[in-house]
Steps between C-alpha positions, in 0.01 A plus 500: 500500500871559455438854370274576796768389747761709321274806502428452871873471574577818305225690684635384837856599409385838366297567813797417720723733300251784532471448876879490533545818302493825697369824358533851635304811398599866539351842440714757317478880503750756380611712207708515182767748396519457123637630172506394134821451305473670161266789580777755578350555846764418759466389859250291697256788547172319422332376819224240508332231706612139529257284697347154498537148637765227500472123543813284535560126531774411748753262344693437820653731759669732248325487164151599394325592174175669416306772316383846590198688365568874501354832398802698381538860380812581298617746235720807480477868586689818422664646805377846596710784358673251270659592166487146359456481123230231514183544294303364798400634837384174659382142453242361744472120467257284700560124492375171634819316582560129570860428607617142551786512747753265658610583855800398712473568872790543742428619853287817471596568137333355190650548154269472199514487120256420222297616203175693478218520249347848489170593338481871422131589536515878520752772415535872435772677300550876528728684258755762601248762386236370742283323239340160558638282218385164639279398207770589248765289679405130529698296752559130546234358733689176579839535665758278668746619765788356701494564875742461789482617859546441869274498808603560860254360755476726803260258670366158393204672332638834384777560249634779280569419135703675232472376141661601169319439171580544130291428193625233261239589239462840334216726614489665155383229255563697178826675599320830443652653814836323518650173379561405864225613736500303825399584854698465820376533855606470863225387738492553875231290666374376835431125521247372754496120523176339617469222755801427717726695265857417409721287718806704595783268604761609743812657343791259445744475787860391516506169682878491524645557844 
């Protein structure tokens, strides 16, 4: 009897907490500018998609936390008419990405930082001579990256996001390409928040007279 009462109390408290918690969902669409450190190809010349969904739990007026589920294309590419000494022409990497981010909101601006698990499910590697050397160059399928960025909300539902990302784990598992082979990317994305959107408070004013 005592256990039943305790279980009932826990269920009631849990239900109240869930009702009190507020969640917000957003759609994400944009692109990546990326490169790979260690491939001797310089510059963020590889373009790719970055799109998916985001769900956040509001932890008050300023803080929120939540995951994203993204389709992300990254890699590296030789710039046209380049004289770079790299043995590669390009890397095309397609990933399923799950970032877990913490957000701090102030007026129309939201700062963000967190870590991302990336599952590499498809890739292509082209040598400087134009040969497909994908099968001869195995890559790490499980990657972790650090991410930081900022979003400016133009309206309560629509915002523009810029995010920087760098791998913490090596893409090359056997150091056959380079002892340090990690990707970097800059993402530019549109954020569309469902429902009533984000609350945009009025800018702070000086109350002194």
